[in-house]
C-alpha positions in Angstrom: -13.2 -12.3 -19.1 -12.1 -11.8 -15.5 -9.4 -9.1 -14.8 -6.4 -9.8 -12.8 -6.2 -8.4 -9.2 -3.7 -5.8 -10.5 -6.2 -4.6 -13.1 -9.0 -4.6 -10.6 -6.9 -2.5 -8.2 -6.1 0.0 -11.0 -9.7 0.2 -12.0 -10.8 0.8 -8.4 -8.1 3.5 -8.1 -9.2 5.2 -11.3 -12.8 5.1 -10.2 -11.9 6.3 -6.7 -13.4 3.3 -5.0 -12.4 -0.2 -3.7 -12.1 -3.6 -5.3 -14.7 -4.8 -2.8 -17.2 -2.3 -4.1 -16.4 -3.2 -7.7 -17.0 -6.9 -6.9 -20.3 -6.1 -5.2 -19.1 -7.1 -1.8 -20.0 -3.8 -0.2 -22.2 -0.8 -0.8 -19.5 1.5 0.7 -17.4 3.1 -2.0 -14.5 4.2 0.3 -14.2 1.2 2.7 -10.6 0.7 3.6 -9.0 2.7 0.8 -6.4 4.2 3.1 -3.3 2.0 2.8 -2.0 3.0 6.3 -5.3 1.8 7.8 -5.1 -1.5 5.9 -1.5 -1.9 7.1 -2.6 -1.4 10.7 -5.5 -3.9 10.4 -3.1 -6.5 8.9 -0.7 -5.9 11.8 -3.6 -6.4 14.3 -4.8 -9.5 12.6 -1.4 -11.2 13.0 -1.5 -10.8 16.8 -2.7 -13.3 19.4 -6.5 -13.4 20.1 -5.9 -11.8 23.5 -3.9 -8.9 22.1 -6.4 -8.4 19.3 -9.2 -8.3 21.8 -7.4 -5.7 24.0 -6.5 -3.4 21.0 -10.1 -3.6 19.6 -11.6 -2.9 23.0 -9.4 0.2 23.3 -10.3 1.4 19.8 -14.0 0.8 20.6 -13.7 3.0 23.7 -12.0 5.7 21.8 -14.6 5.7 19.0 -17.4 5.8 21.6 -15.7 8.9 23.2 -15.5 10.7 19.8 -19.2 9.8 19.0 -20.2 11.2 22.4 -18.3 14.4 21.9 -19.8 14.8 18.4 -23.3 14.2 19.8 -22.9 17.0 22.4 -21.3 19.4 19.9 -24.4 19.5 17.8 
């Protein structure tokens, strides 16, 4: 028997994980559980390729900056 997507979502919520993890699609248990992050990613995915590239380039730069700060803070 295969559960509906709603049942799978409820199971994932009860187990504090993601549907992707339950399906064996990822080893990460908390990948994209944050609804606001999912909403942002959906908004980005609906943009033109050029706009997506610019936004992701900016995010990559910000992430690199944070990783650099964390490396020097240790």
